[in-house]
Structures are given as structure tokens and as C-alpha cells.
C-alpha positions as CSV (number, residue, x, y, z in Angstrom):
1,M,74.8,128.8,101.1
2,P,75.2,131.8,98.7
3,H,78.3,132.0,96.6
4,I,80.7,134.6,97.8
5,P,83.0,135.8,95.1
6,A,86.7,136.0,95.9
7,P,87.9,139.6,96.4
8,A,89.8,141.2,93.6
9,P,93.6,141.4,94.0
10,R,94.7,144.7,95.6
11,G,97.1,146.7,93.5
12,D,98.9,148.1,96.6
13,L,100.2,144.7,97.7
14,P,103.6,143.5,96.6
15,P,103.4,140.5,94.3
16,H,105.2,138.2,96.8
17,P,104.6,139.6,100.3
18,R,106.4,136.8,102.1
19,R,109.8,138.2,100.9
20,D,109.1,141.2,103.2
21,L,108.3,139.1,106.2
22,P,110.7,137.9,108.9
23,P,112.0,134.4,108.7
24,H,109.4,131.6,109.2
25,P,109.4,127.8,109.1
26,P,109.2,126.1,105.7
27,C,105.6,126.1,104.5
28,V,104.0,122.8,103.4
29,L,100.6,122.5,101.7
30,T,98.4,119.4,102.0
31,V,95.7,118.8,99.5
32,A,93.5,116.1,100.9
33,G,90.3,115.0,102.6
34,S,89.2,115.5,106.2
35,D,89.1,112.6,108.7
36,S,86.6,113.5,111.4
37,G,88.2,111.0,113.7
38,G,91.5,112.9,113.5
39,G,93.7,109.9,112.6
40,A,94.3,110.3,108.9
41,G,93.7,112.9,106.1
42,I,94.2,116.6,106.6
43,Q,94.2,116.2,110.4
44,A,97.1,113.7,110.3
45,D,99.0,115.8,107.8
46,L,98.9,119.0,109.9
47,K,99.8,117.1,113.1
48,T,102.8,115.6,111.3
49,M,103.9,118.9,109.9
50,L,103.7,120.5,113.3
51,A,105.7,117.7,114.9
52,L,108.4,118.1,112.3
53,G,108.8,121.8,112.6
54,V,107.1,123.1,109.4
55,H,104.1,125.3,108.9
56,G,101.2,123.3,107.6
57,M,98.6,124.7,105.3
58,S,95.6,122.9,103.7
59,V,93.3,122.6,100.7
60,L,90.3,120.5,101.7
61,T,89.0,118.2,98.9
62,A,86.4,116.2,100.7
63,V,84.7,115.7,104.0
64,T,84.3,112.2,105.5
65,A,82.3,111.0,108.4
66,Q,84.9,108.6,109.8
67,N,85.9,107.0,113.1
68,S,87.9,104.0,114.3
69,R,85.4,101.6,112.7
70,G,85.5,103.0,109.2
71,V,84.1,105.6,106.8
72,Q,80.3,106.2,107.2
73,G,80.1,108.8,104.5
74,A,82.1,111.0,102.1
75,W,81.3,114.3,100.3
76,E,83.7,115.9,97.8
77,L,84.0,119.6,97.5
78,P,83.4,121.5,94.2
79,A,86.4,121.9,92.0
80,D,86.0,125.7,92.3
81,A,86.4,125.5,96.1
82,V,89.5,123.4,95.8
83,R,91.0,125.7,93.2
84,A,90.2,128.8,95.3
85,Q,91.8,127.3,98.4
86,F,95.0,126.4,96.5
87,R,95.4,129.7,94.8
88,A,94.7,131.7,98.0
89,V,97.7,129.9,99.7
90,A,100.1,129.6,96.8
91,D,99.6,133.1,95.5
92,D,100.1,134.9,98.9
93,I,102.1,132.7,101.2
94,G,103.9,130.4,98.8
95,V,104.7,126.7,99.3
96,D,108.0,124.9,99.9
97,A,106.4,121.4,99.3
98,V,103.0,120.0,98.5
99,K,101.5,116.7,99.6
100,T,98.3,115.3,97.9
101,G,96.0,112.7,99.5
102,M,92.3,111.9,98.9
103,L,91.1,113.5,95.7
104,A,87.9,111.4,95.3
105,S,87.0,112.0,91.6
106,T,88.3,112.5,88.1
107,E,87.4,116.2,88.2
108,L,89.3,116.8,91.4
109,V,92.3,114.8,90.3
110,E,92.5,116.8,87.0
111,T,91.9,120.1,88.9
112,V,94.8,119.4,91.4
113,A,97.1,118.2,88.6
114,A,96.6,121.4,86.7
115,L,97.3,123.5,89.8
116,L,100.5,121.6,90.5
117,D,101.7,122.3,87.0
118,G,102.5,125.8,88.1
119,I,104.3,124.9,91.3
120,A,108.1,124.6,91.4
121,A,108.2,123.1,94.9
122,P,108.6,119.3,95.4
123,V,105.3,117.3,95.3
124,V,104.6,114.1,97.2
125,V,101.6,112.2,95.8
126,D,99.9,109.6,98.0
127,P,97.5,108.0,95.5
128,V,94.8,107.2,98.1
129,G,92.4,104.6,96.9
130,V,90.9,103.0,100.0
131,S,90.9,103.7,103.7
132,K,92.6,101.6,106.4
133,H,89.2,99.8,106.8
134,G,88.8,99.1,103.1
135,D,86.4,101.9,102.3
136,P,86.8,103.4,98.8
137,L,88.1,107.0,98.7
138,L,88.7,107.3,95.0
139,A,86.2,106.7,92.2
140,A,87.3,103.8,90.0
141,E,86.9,105.9,86.9
142,A,89.5,108.4,88.3
143,L,92.4,105.9,88.2
144,G,93.2,106.9,84.6
145,A,93.5,110.6,85.6
146,V,95.8,109.6,88.5
147,R,98.1,107.7,86.1
148,T,98.2,110.2,83.3
149,K,97.7,113.6,85.1
150,L,98.7,113.4,88.8
151,L,101.6,110.9,88.9
152,P,103.6,112.8,86.3
153,A,103.5,115.9,88.6
154,A,105.0,113.9,91.5
155,T,108.5,114.3,92.8
156,V,107.8,111.2,94.9
157,A,104.8,108.8,94.6
158,T,104.0,106.7,97.6
159,P,101.6,103.9,96.8
160,N,101.0,100.9,99.0
161,L,100.6,97.5,97.5
162,D,96.9,97.7,97.0
163,E,97.2,101.0,95.3
164,V,100.0,99.6,93.1
165,A,97.7,96.9,92.0
166,Q,94.9,99.4,91.3
167,L,97.1,101.7,89.2
168,T,99.4,99.2,87.4
169,G,97.9,95.8,87.7
170,V,101.1,94.5,89.3
171,T,100.5,92.2,92.3
172,V,103.3,92.1,94.8
173,E,104.0,89.1,97.0
174,D,107.8,89.6,97.7
175,E,110.7,92.0,97.2
176,T,111.1,91.0,93.5
177,G,107.5,92.0,93.0
178,M,108.3,95.4,94.6
179,R,110.9,96.0,92.0
180,R,108.4,95.3,89.2
181,A,105.9,97.5,90.9
182,A,108.3,100.4,91.1
183,D,109.1,100.1,87.4
184,A,105.4,100.1,86.6
185,V,104.8,103.2,88.7
186,L,107.8,105.1,87.3
187,E,106.4,104.5,83.8
188,C,103.5,106.8,84.9
189,G,106.0,109.7,85.2
190,P,106.9,110.5,88.9
191,R,110.6,111.2,89.5
192,W,110.8,108.7,92.4
193,A,108.5,105.8,93.4
194,L,108.3,104.7,97.0
195,I,106.7,101.2,97.1
196,K,105.4,100.6,100.6
197,G,105.7,96.9,101.5
198,G,104.0,97.1,104.9
199,H,101.5,94.5,103.9
200,L,104.2,91.8,103.3
201,A,105.4,89.5,106.0
202,G,108.7,90.2,107.8
203,P,110.2,93.6,108.6
204,A,108.4,96.6,107.3
205,T,110.3,97.0,104.0
206,D,109.9,99.8,101.5
207,L,111.6,100.4,98.1
208,L,112.6,103.9,96.9
209,T,113.9,104.2,93.4
210,D,114.1,106.6,90.5
211,G,114.9,103.8,88.1
212,I,118.6,104.1,88.6
213,E,119.2,104.3,92.3
214,Q,117.6,101.8,94.7
215,H,117.2,102.4,98.4
216,W,115.7,99.6,100.6
217,L,114.3,100.9,103.8
218,R,113.7,98.4,106.6
219,A,112.2,98.8,110.0
220,P,111.1,96.4,112.7
221,R,107.4,95.5,112.6
222,H,105.7,96.5,115.8
223,D,102.9,94.4,117.2
224,N,100.4,97.2,117.3
225,R,97.1,97.1,115.4
226,H,96.5,100.9,115.9
227,T,98.0,102.1,112.6
228,H,95.3,104.3,111.2
229,G,96.8,107.2,109.2
230,T,100.1,105.6,108.4
231,G,100.2,106.4,104.7
232,C,99.1,110.0,105.2
233,T,101.6,110.5,107.9
234,L,104.5,109.1,105.9
235,A,103.7,111.2,102.8
236,S,103.4,114.3,104.9
237,A,106.6,113.6,106.7
238,I,108.4,113.2,103.4
239,A,107.0,116.6,102.2
240,A,108.1,118.2,105.5
241,Y,111.6,117.0,105.1
242,L,111.8,118.0,101.5
243,A,110.6,121.5,102.4
244,K,113.4,121.6,104.9
245,G,115.9,121.0,102.1
246,L,116.7,117.3,102.3
247,E,117.3,115.4,99.1
248,V,114.7,112.7,98.3
249,P,116.5,109.6,99.7
250,E,117.4,111.4,102.9
251,A,113.8,112.8,103.3
252,V,112.2,109.4,102.8
253,A,114.6,107.7,105.3
254,A,113.9,110.4,107.9
255,A,110.2,110.2,107.3
256,K,110.3,106.4,107.7
257,T,112.0,106.7,111.0
258,Y,109.4,109.2,112.2
259,V,106.4,107.1,111.1
260,T,107.9,103.9,112.6
261,G,108.0,105.7,115.9
262,A,104.5,106.9,115.4
263,I,103.3,103.3,114.7
264,A,105.0,101.9,117.7
265,A,103.2,104.6,119.9
266,G,99.8,104.1,118.2
267,F,97.0,104.0,120.7
268,P,93.5,102.6,121.0
269,L,90.7,105.0,120.2
270,G,87.1,104.1,119.9
271,E,86.0,100.5,119.2
272,G,88.2,99.8,116.2
273,I,91.6,100.7,114.8
274,G,93.2,103.6,116.6
275,P,95.6,106.1,115.1
276,V,99.4,106.3,115.0
277,D,100.8,108.8,117.5
278,H,101.9,111.9,115.6
279,G,103.3,113.5,118.7
280,W,105.3,110.6,120.0
281,R,108.6,112.5,120.0
282,L,107.0,115.3,122.1
283,R,105.9,112.8,124.7
284,R,109.2,110.9,125.0
């Protein structure tokens, strides 16, 4: 496909056109990969944002061939394409919150981290390492860039226990381990760490902390195997609530309530693990 250069800025446009527009919902930008099965990634992010009353926008970083049985293939986009998408949205529409997901490679991690450096809005970083089915979604050599470039840009980082182990080497087996994990993640620079303990036994327990405050969030564990997209959905919900003006602890608590309902309503799709139900509140 031939390269089509971006049009030059028009001098007759105001520098921030959105100030002249009528009121609109908060605008949230997701920077993530596509899930062709619709359960996770960009698709889950935009469904979550719609369900929570914000305007979702997207920067596509990678395309996956994916269904209920796993990831059959993944192709990352060029850094220039990612940069152009981000600038097109941020420079014209503006963003009230950003969520990052699958970034695939060191180059894309560094590209996105540099773009976030010029954004004043809150940033939720979901350091996606593997899919629900165990398929790798981040090159091993990119972990260093996530630690040193991406996590310092985060208002909230939302690793699960496998991602904690990848990023920090801390293995979590109980709530004491979650405290150690949070300390290790915070050393990488995010303002808040949300350690997701969904892989532990007992109630679904997460720990949110900024190193001073500690908030334990507990929810009943639903007997439902159809949980594809849980991490993407939670991070997007946090970003949506931050864009609506909630403080971090309130945004995370509200997002946990939303994703718990989505897990409870998750449905079978295909022959493997089905998705959570992003529209569960609409179908009540």
C-alpha cells in the first residue's frame, strides 16, 4: 500500500477546536491491539467506554487473529502509524484519559511512552504480557522498556500476578505477596499500583496502593469460565471513571463493580473461553 502523507495543518483552524463545540461526553483514548473475536483489546475497550457513558477513541498498535480458543497470529503496526493515530486524536479532539494495552515490541512501548509524556490527562497502563489463553503479546526484550519508560507515565498500573512476576520477579501466593508486588511495581514509577489477585484462591481480591494509602477491593468469585477480556475491561473502566472526574480510589472501586458484573454475565462463544459481557447493565 503506498504511503499517504498526513495533510499539513490548516492555518484557518483554531488551535483547540473542541472549545468551540457544544458539550460532549468525556473522551477516552485506548492505545491497544485488536481482538478479532471481539472479547478483549480495542473492541473490549470501546464497548466498556460506551457502556460507561464516555466517548471512546482508539490507536491501533497491532492486529491479532484471535478467537475463543486463542491467538492464531499477531502483527504489530509501524511506529509511524501508531504515532500518527495518536497525534490525530490528541491534537484535534483532545483526551480526558488514556488507557494502554497490547504494545507488542520495544519500539512501540518507547513510541507510546514518548507520546504520553506530552499528555496531562490520567493514564491507565495495563502491561499486557500474555493473552487469557497464555499466548505471548509482548516481546520479552520489551519488558525493560515497560519498566523504565511506560510505567513511569502511568497514573494507575494494573498488572495481574503473571505480569507482576514478569516485570518485577515477585511471585505472589497470598495477600502478603500482593503487598510486596505493589511495592515492586511502584518502584518502577507509576503513581498508583493495582495488583489484581484474581488468580488466587478465595474472593476476587485486588490491592490498590500509592505506597501510603492501601485499598483492598474484594468481590465474590463467580463460577463462570467465560472471562476473556477481563483485564482490558477493568483498565478501560478505570480510565472511563477517571475521565468523568473520579479520584483514583473511587474510579478503581467503581470499575471493579462494573467488571464483576461483566464477569458474572460472561457468555459462551465459540468452542473455548467466551467473553465477559460489557453490556450487562444495559440488558438487566
